[in-house]
C-alpha positions in Angstrom: 21.8 5.5 69.5 23.8 6.3 66.3 21.9 4.0 64.1 18.6 5.6 65.9 20.2 9.1 64.8 21.1 8.1 61.3 17.7 6.7 60.5 15.8 9.8 62.1 18.0 11.9 59.7 17.0 10.0 56.5 13.3 9.8 57.4 13.8 13.9 57.6 15.7 13.6 54.5 12.8 11.6 52.5 10.4 13.7 54.0 12.2 17.0 52.6 12.2 15.5 49.4 9.0 14.9 49.3 8.1 18.4 50.5 10.3 19.9 47.6 8.9 17.2 44.7 5.3 18.3 46.0 6.2 22.2 45.6 7.8 21.5 42.1 4.5 19.5 40.8 2.6 22.1 42.2 3.9 24.5 39.8 3.3 22.1 37.0 0.0 22.1 37.9 -0.1 18.9 40.0 -1.1 18.3 43.4 0.7 15.0 45.1 -1.5 14.0 48.1 0.7 11.6 50.1 -1.8 9.3 52.3 0.5 6.8 53.5 1.4 3.2 53.0 0.4 2.5 49.2 -2.3 5.2 48.5 -1.6 8.3 46.4 -3.8 11.3 45.4 -2.9 13.4 42.6 -5.1 16.3 41.7 -4.6 17.8 38.4 -4.8 21.6 38.6 -4.2 22.7 35.3 -5.2 20.5 32.8 -3.2 20.1 29.6 -3.6 17.6 26.8 -2.2 14.6 28.2 -0.8 13.3 31.8 2.5 11.7 31.3 3.1 8.7 33.3 6.5 6.8 33.8 6.8 2.9 33.4 9.2 0.0 34.6 8.3 -2.9 33.4 9.8 -5.1 35.9 7.8 -2.7 38.4 4.5 -4.6 39.5 1.1 -3.1 38.6 -0.5 -0.3 40.6 -4.0 0.1 40.4 -4.6 4.2 39.2 -8.7 5.2 38.8 -8.9 8.0 36.7 -11.6 10.6 38.4 -13.8 13.2 36.4 -15.7 15.4 39.4 -14.6 12.8 41.8 -16.7 9.7 39.8 -14.4 7.0 38.5 -14.2 7.3 34.3 -11.0 4.4 33.7 -9.6 2.2 35.8 -5.9 1.7 34.5 -3.5 -1.4 35.9 0.0 -0.1 35.3 3.6 -0.8 36.2 4.7 2.5 37.6 8.3 3.5 38.0 9.6 2.4 41.4 13.6 3.0 40.9 13.8 3.8 37.2 11.7 4.9 34.3 11.8 3.0 31.0 9.5 5.1 29.1 6.2 7.2 29.4 2.6 7.2 28.4 -0.2 9.3 28.3 -3.4 9.4 30.1 -5.3 11.6 27.6 -7.1 14.1 29.6 -9.1 16.1 27.1 -12.1 13.5 27.3 -12.9 15.0 30.6 -12.4 18.9 29.6 -13.8 21.3 32.5 -14.1 18.9 34.9 -11.7 18.1 38.2 -9.3 15.7 37.4 -7.5 13.6 39.8 -5.8 10.3 40.0 -6.4 7.7 43.1 -3.7 5.4 43.1 -2.5 2.4 44.6 1.0 0.5 44.5 1.6 -2.9 45.1 3.0 -3.7 48.9 3.8 -6.9 50.2 6.3 -9.3 52.0 8.7 -9.2 48.4 8.3 -5.3 48.0 8.1 -3.6 51.4 8.2 0.1 50.5 6.0 2.5 50.6 4.6 5.1 47.7 6.8 7.9 48.4 10.0 6.4 47.9 8.9 5.6 44.4 11.0 7.0 41.7 7.6 8.4 39.4 6.7 11.1 41.5 9.4 13.3 40.1 8.8 12.0 36.4 5.0 12.3 36.2 4.5 15.6 34.1 1.6 17.6 32.3 1.8 17.9 28.1 0.2 19.1 25.2 2.0 16.8 23.8 3.1 13.3 23.4 6.0 12.2 21.8 6.0 9.0 18.9 8.9 9.4 16.9 10.3 6.1 16.3 12.8 5.3 18.5 13.2 1.5 18.3 16.2 -0.1 16.1 13.7 -3.1 15.5 10.3 -0.5 14.6 9.1 -2.6 11.5 9.2 -0.1 8.0 6.5 -1.3 6.6 4.6 -3.7 8.5 2.0 -2.0 11.0 2.8 -1.4 14.1 0.9 0.8 16.9 2.4 3.8 17.8 3.1 2.6 21.1 2.0 0.4 23.5 1.3 -3.6 23.2 -0.4 -4.6 20.6 -1.7 -8.6 20.2 -4.6 -9.9 18.0 -6.0 -8.0 14.9 -10.0 -7.5 15.7 -13.1 -5.9 13.6 -11.2 -5.8 10.4 -13.6 -4.1 7.7 -13.6 -2.5 4.2 -15.6 0.5 3.7 -15.3 3.3 1.3 -11.8 2.4 -0.3 -10.9 2.6 3.6 -9.3 -0.8 5.3 -10.3 -0.6 9.0 -7.8 -2.8 11.0 -8.4 -2.6 15.1 -6.4 -4.5 17.4 -5.8 -5.8 20.7 -4.1 -2.4 22.4 -2.6 -1.8 26.1 -2.2 2.5 25.8 -0.5 2.1 28.8 2.5 0.1 28.8 4.4 -2.2 26.0 3.2 -5.4 27.9 0.0 -6.8 28.0 -3.0 -5.7 29.5 -5.7 -2.6 29.6 -7.2 -4.4 26.3 -8.3 -1.7 24.0 -9.8 -2.0 20.5 -6.4 0.3 19.1 -7.6 1.9 15.2 -5.9 2.3 12.0 -6.9 2.5 8.8 -5.7 2.4 5.1 -6.1 3.7 1.4 -3.7 0.3 0.2 -2.8 -2.6 2.8 0.4 -0.6 2.9 0.7 3.0 4.6 -1.0 3.1 7.8 -2.8 6.0 9.6 -3.2 5.5 13.7 -6.5 6.6 14.5 -8.1 7.4 18.4 -9.3 4.3 20.0 -12.1 2.4 18.9 -13.1 1.1 21.9 -11.7 1.2 25.6 -13.1 -1.0 28.6 -16.0 0.0 30.4 -18.3 -1.7 33.2 -18.6 -4.8 31.5 -14.9 -5.6 31.4 -11.9 -5.2 29.2 -12.7 -5.3 25.3 -11.1 -8.7 24.4 -11.2 -10.1 20.4 -14.1 -9.5 17.9 -15.4 -8.2 14.5 -17.1 -5.8 12.7 -19.6 -6.0 9.5 -21.1 -3.6 7.7 -25.2 -3.7 8.1 -25.7 -3.2 4.2 -29.8 -3.5 5.1 -29.5 -2.5 8.4 -31.1 -5.5 9.6 -29.7 -4.4 12.9 -32.0 -1.3 13.5 -29.3 1.8 13.5 -29.7 2.3 9.4 -27.9 1.4 6.2 -24.8 0.7 6.2 -23.8 1.0 9.7 -20.8 -0.5 10.9 -21.7 -3.2 13.9 -19.0 -4.4 16.3 -18.8 -7.4 18.4 -16.7 -8.7 20.7 -15.8 -10.5 23.9 -16.3 -8.0 27.2 -13.4 -9.7 29.6 -13.8 -9.2 33.6 -14.2 -12.3 35.4 -16.0 -14.1 33.2 -16.4 -13.3 29.4 -19.4 -12.2 27.8 -20.3 -11.5 24.3 -21.1 -7.1 23.8 -22.0 -5.1 20.8 -20.8 -1.3 19.6 -22.3 1.3 16.6 -21.0 3.0 14.2 -23.4 5.4 11.9 -20.2 7.3 11.1 -18.7 4.9 9.0 -16.2 3.4 11.4 -14.5 6.8 12.7 -16.2 6.3 16.2 -18.1 3.5 18.1 -21.1 3.9 21.1 -22.1 0.3 22.7 -25.3 -1.1 22.7 -27.3 -0.5 25.4 -29.0 -3.9 26.1 -25.3 -5.5 26.1 -24.1 -8.5 26.8 -25.9 -9.9 23.7 -24.6 -13.4 24.6 -23.7 -14.8 28.3 -22.9 -18.3 28.6 -21.1 -20.5 31.8 -18.5 -21.8 29.6 -15.3 -19.8 28.6 -15.9 -18.4 25.1 -14.5 -15.5 23.6 -14.0 -13.9 19.6 -16.5 -13.6 17.9 -16.6 -13.7 13.9 -19.5 -12.5 12.0 -20.8 -12.6 8.0 -23.5 -12.7 6.4 -25.2 -15.9 4.6 -27.1 -15.0 1.9 -28.8 -19.0 1.2 -29.9 -18.6 4.5 -30.7 -14.7 4.7 -29.4 -14.7 8.6 -26.0 -13.2 10.1 -23.7 -16.0 11.3 -21.1 -15.9 14.1 -18.6 -18.2 15.3 -17.6 -18.2 18.5 -14.2 -20.0 20.7 -15.7 -22.3 23.4 -11.8 -21.8 24.4 -11.5 -24.7 27.1 -13.6 -26.9 25.2 -11.8 -27.1 21.8 -15.0 -26.0 20.2 -15.9 -23.7 17.5 -19.9 -22.7 18.7 -21.9 -21.5 15.5 -24.7 -18.7 16.1 -27.5 -17.6 13.7 -29.1 -14.0 13.7 -31.7 -12.2 11.7 -30.7 -8.8 13.2 -27.1 -9.2 15.0 -28.6 -8.7 18.2 -30.5 -11.7 18.9 -29.1 -15.4 18.5 -29.7 -18.7 18.3 -27.1 -21.5 18.8 -27.0 -23.8 15.7 -23.8 -26.3 16.4 -20.8 -26.8 17.4 -17.4 -28.2 15.7 -14.2 -29.2 16.8 -14.3 -32.1 19.3 -11.6 -34.6 18.5 -10.5 -32.6 15.1 -6.7 -30.9 14.4 -4.9 -29.8 17.2 -6.2 -30.1 20.6 -3.8 -28.3 22.7 -4.1 -25.2 24.8 -7.0 -23.1 23.9 -8.9 -22.5 20.7 -9.3 -19.0 19.3 -10.0 -16.4 17.2 -11.8 -18.6 14.7 -13.0 -17.2 11.0 -15.2 -19.2 8.3 -16.0 -18.0 4.8 -16.4 -19.5 1.2 -13.2 -19.7 -1.3 -13.6 -21.3 -4.4 -12.4 -25.0 -5.7 -9.7 -24.5 -8.1 -10.5 -25.8 -11.4 -14.1 -26.7 -9.9 -16.6 -25.4 -12.3 -18.0 -22.7 -9.5 -17.8 -24.9 -6.9 -16.8 -23.4 -3.6 -15.9 -24.7 -0.1 -15.4 -23.4 3.2 -12.4 -22.4 5.3 -12.7 -22.7 9.3 -9.4 -20.7 10.9 -8.8 -21.6 14.3 -5.7 -20.1 16.1 -4.6 -22.4 19.5 -2.4 -21.4 22.0 -0.2 -23.5 23.4 -0.2 -26.3 20.6 1.8 -24.7 17.6 3.7 -26.7 15.8 7.0 -25.1 17.0 5.3 -24.6 20.5 3.5 -21.5 21.2 0.7 -20.4 19.2 -0.2 -20.7 16.0 -2.9 -20.5 13.0 -4.7 -24.1 12.0 -7.6 -24.9 9.5 -9.8 -26.9 8.5 -11.6 -26.9 4.8 -14.9 -28.2 4.4 -18.5 -27.4 3.7 -21.2 -25.4 5.9 -24.8 -24.6 5.3 -25.5 -22.0 7.2 -25.8 -24.3 10.1 -23.5 -26.8 10.5 -19.7 -27.2 9.3 -18.1 -30.2 8.2 -14.8 -31.0 7.9 -13.3 -33.1 4.5 -10.3 -34.2 6.8 -10.2 -36.9 9.3 -10.1 -35.8 12.9 -6.2 -36.4 12.8 -5.4 -34.4 10.7 -3.7 -30.8 11.3 -3.3 -28.5 8.4 -1.0 -25.2 9.7 -2.1 -22.0 8.0 1.8 -21.0 8.3 4.9 -22.7 9.2 7.2 -20.4 11.1 6.7 -19.4 14.8 5.2 -15.8 14.8 2.1 -16.3 13.4 -1.1 -16.0 15.5 -4.5 -14.5 15.7 -5.4 -14.5 11.8 -8.5 -13.1 10.4 -10.1 -11.7 7.7 -11.5 -8.6 6.3 -15.3 -8.1 5.9 -17.0 -6.8 2.7 -13.3 -6.8 1.0 -13.9 -5.7 -2.5 -13.7 -7.8 -5.9 -14.4 -10.7 -4.0 -11.3 -10.5 -2.1 -10.4 -12.9 1.2 -7.7 -10.8 2.2 -6.4 -11.9 6.0 -3.5 -10.7 8.7 -2.1 -12.3 11.2 -0.5 -10.8 14.6 3.4 -11.3 14.2 4.2 -12.9 17.7 4.3 -15.7 20.0 2.7 -15.6 23.4 6.2 -17.8 24.5 7.8 -14.2 24.2 5.7 -11.9 23.0 6.4 -9.7 26.4 9.9 -9.9 26.5 11.3 -9.2 22.6 13.4 -5.8 22.7 11.7 -3.5 22.4 10.0 -0.9 24.7 8.3 2.0 22.9 5.9 -0.4 21.3 5.4 -4.6 21.8 4.5 -6.4 18.0 3.4 -6.2 14.6 0.8 -7.6 12.1 2.1 -10.1 9.2 2.1 -8.7 6.0 -1.9 -8.3 4.5 -2.4 -11.9 2.6 -4.6 -13.0 0.0 -6.1 -16.4 0.4 -7.0 -19.3 -2.0 -7.2 -23.4 -2.4 -5.2 -25.6 -4.2 -5.2 -29.2 -4.7 -2.4 -30.9 -2.8 -2.4 -34.1 -5.4 -3.3 -36.2 -2.2 -7.1 -35.5 -2.7 -7.1 -32.9 -0.2 -7.5 -29.1 -0.6 -5.0 -27.1 1.5 -4.7 -23.2 2.0 -2.8 -20.6 -0.2 -1.1 -17.5 1.4 0.5 -15.1 -0.8 1.7 -11.3 -0.4 -1.3 -8.6 -1.5 -0.7 -7.4 -4.5 -0.4 -3.8 -2.7 3.1 -4.6 -1.2 4.6 -4.3 -5.1 4.2 -0.4 -4.5 6.8 -0.8 -2.0 9.6 -1.8 -4.4 12.3 0.4 -6.0 14.1 -0.2 -9.1 16.1 -3.6 -8.1 19.4 -3.5 -6.9 20.5 -6.9 -8.0 19.0 -8.8 -11.1 20.9 -12.0 -12.2 21.3 -15.4 -12.7 24.2 -17.8 -12.3 24.6 -21.4 -11.0 25.3 -21.9 -7.2 27.4 -24.6 -6.1 29.3 -25.9 -2.9 31.4 -22.9 -2.2 28.1 -20.4 -2.5 27.4 -17.5 -4.8 27.1 -14.5 -2.6 24.9 -11.1 -3.7 24.6 -7.9 -2.2 21.7 -6.6 -0.2 20.5 -3.2 -0.2 21.4 -0.8 2.8 19.1 2.0 2.7 15.6 1.8 4.9 18.3 -0.3 7.6 18.1 -3.2 4.8 14.5 -3.8 3.8 13.8 -5.7 1.4 12.2 -8.1 -1.0 13.8 -11.0 -2.4 12.4 -13.3 -5.6 14.3 -16.6 -6.7 13.7 -19.0 -9.3 15.8 -22.0 -8.4 16.5 -25.0 -10.8 17.4 -28.0 -8.2 20.0 -29.4 -10.7 22.0 -31.9 -9.4 22.0 -30.7 -5.8 20.2 -32.4 -2.9 19.8 -29.5 -0.8 19.7 -25.6 -1.7 20.3 -23.2 1.0 19.4 -19.5 1.2 21.5 -17.7 3.5 21.1 -14.0 5.3 23.9 -12.4 6.9 25.9 -9.7 7.9 29.4 -8.3 9.3 28.5 -9.3 12.9 28.5 -13.1 11.7 24.6 -13.4 12.4 23.0 -15.3 9.9 19.4 -16.9 8.9 20.2 -20.2 6.9 16.6 -21.4 5.0 17.5 -24.9 3.2 15.5 -26.5 0.1 15.7 -30.3 0.8 14.7 -31.8 -2.7 14.9 -35.6 -1.5 12.4 -34.7 1.6 10.5 -31.9 -0.2 11.0 -29.6 2.5 11.6 -26.2 3.1 13.3 -24.9 6.4 14.3 -21.5 8.1 17.6 -21.8 11.0 17.1 -18.1 13.1 19.4 -19.8 16.1 22.3 -17.9 14.9 20.2 -14.8 13.8 21.1 -11.7 16.0 19.4 -11.4 19.6 17.9 -14.7 20.5 18.8 -15.1 24.6 15.2 -13.0 25.9 13.6 -16.2 25.6 14.9 -20.4 25.3 12.2 -20.7 23.1 13.2 -18.1 20.4 16.1 -20.2 18.8 14.6 -22.6 16.8 14.1 -24.1 13.2 11.2 -24.2 11.5 9.8 -26.8 8.4 7.3 -26.7 6.3 7.0 -29.2 3.3 7.6 -28.0 -0.5 5.7 -28.9 -3.3 7.2 -31.2 -5.7 8.6 -30.0 -8.6 12.0 -29.4 -10.8 12.3 -25.6 -9.7 11.3 -23.4 -6.6 10.3 -19.8 -7.0 10.8 -18.6 -3.6 9.9 -14.7 -2.2 11.3 -13.4 1.0 10.3 -10.0 2.5 12.9 -8.5 5.2 12.0 -5.7 7.6 14.2 -4.8 10.5 12.5 -8.0 12.6 11.1 -10.4 10.6 11.6 -12.6 7.7 8.7 -13.8 5.5 9.0 -17.0 3.1 6.2 -17.7 0.4 6.6 -20.5 -2.4 5.8 -18.8 -5.0 1.6 -19.7 -5.5 1.7 -19.3 -1.7 1.4 -23.1 -1.1 3.7 -22.5 2.1 4.3 -19.4 4.4 7.0 -19.3 7.0 6.8 -16.3 9.1 9.8 -15.7 12.0 10.8 -13.2 14.1 14.7 -12.1 13.6 16.4 -9.2 16.0 19.8 -9.0 14.0 22.6 -6.5 16.3 23.2 -5.5 12.3 21.5 -5.2 9.0 21.5 -8.4 6.9 24.3 -7.2 3.9 24.5 -10.6 2.2 22.9 -13.4 0.5 24.3 -16.5 -0.3 23.2 -19.2 -2.2 25.1 -22.6 -1.8 24.6 -26.6 -2.5 25.4 -29.3 0.0 27.0 -31.3 -2.9 26.4 -31.2 -7.5 24.8 -27.6 -8.5 21.5 -25.8 -8.5 20.7 -23.3 -11.2 19.4 -19.8 -9.9 17.4 -18.8 -12.9 17.1 -15.6 -11.6 17.3 -13.8 -8.9 15.9 -10.6 -8.1 16.5 -8.0 -4.9 14.2 -5.1 -4.5 15.1 -2.3 -2.1 11.1 -1.2 -0.1 10.4 2.4 0.6 7.9 3.0 3.2 6.7 5.5 6.2 
């Protein structure tokens, strides 16, 4: 009887708590209708700009249908807080101004989670607000890499240059910092360094989420939407994957979906269309990733709306692991080739990267407007970046001065959802200029160098010196302003040393050791003791790149709050790795395994951003 009485008192107390919450929310402009089990209806009686939803990342996903005048406007999958609130995300109500707004919420209820929605934590944290605070709350948010203001980001999408502005769209979840609800976020920049957040370019619609794709500037108006229209083609993803189009006639500020979508359908899983104009054939070309077939499909079109499949490439070539995604195809001049050019096909794969998880491979060959032919043997795999955290790399359309400028996603699918940030997750790599170089083995390879605009970040050097490094090591301080972010350039003469070590360290004993092995002709980066690594067994890693032969090496290092990007001076290798030190690195030390190494020059530039 005592047990029954306790249960009854607990139930009455819970109902009283609900009544108090409902009354409070009514005063705040919300009416909550608890419908039993796992369904709740929330009416917005006094609309303001945002409705803030509380997220708990370990909670199962709830389904939220946003209703305006009783019609579904948006369906969201969100990890509504059950036990605690990790952060808030906004639903922008201004889109439905003047309409009756409600949220129809279904929470998970299973054998592993037997509870009623009445007990969930999020009721006491729902709030209406005219503002949403996006001020940085993250220790590891980069200072000079592009990031979303909040929410999850993965692949760069729809990148184009127009009228002095670089446009960067990206896979974005505005309702949490883990993968889901994929839209195209949108940022713009005048200099590839300082980025301004813009309203979302594309949001999920009746055909599904908005997966990856590309944009082109239709200079001649071939698609029938006027000269200079910006055309986006992307993958609509629901139960299947189909290709859709959207159009902007205001320079890329806003897009509207094409009324006759989809424009390409297939019975195979295919995604991430990348387009460009091919002047020799006078047609548009699209490369589409047939993910599970390990192929890239090539299409042509006179008007961006009607597409004909021309050919396919990939069976048996390069890394055949995982899935193939995010293609790009473009020409580059052959060095000392007398005006000749070769074509480069980027192919992002996951898993199957050289150090596990995701990575970018590429092929060099010829393209005649119909077929891509690879110069290398099928068993040859060429990697664009030799780190763990460089994926989904694609280039800007319409870049000025004939540049081929690319950017990637700076993470790895092995742990991207678990890195130690919450307000946002993921950054882009530095923008890079692409070119070809002769590897001395009869093969052409892809070089990546930091875009020249990055030099605008440099402040007066804090270190500019030369010395002879020995086994004991010579150390110099790193700048502490801006959280220690900086660029290092080293000119190393190998001397009698067989291995040269460049070590970044901090007072907590955390360090990143980079090794130039003269005899093996390799460059390696060891992040196993770099700081926080326990969030994934796949994170502690040593990555190694082939290094060009020579009597000296130029090494450029870009250090941000959560990343190190290393470039050989001419871009003949690049290596991108995330790091999460508990304190900024404060010291750079150059040492040898034995013998001596002439550090002909070490320059350290503090970098300013934001």
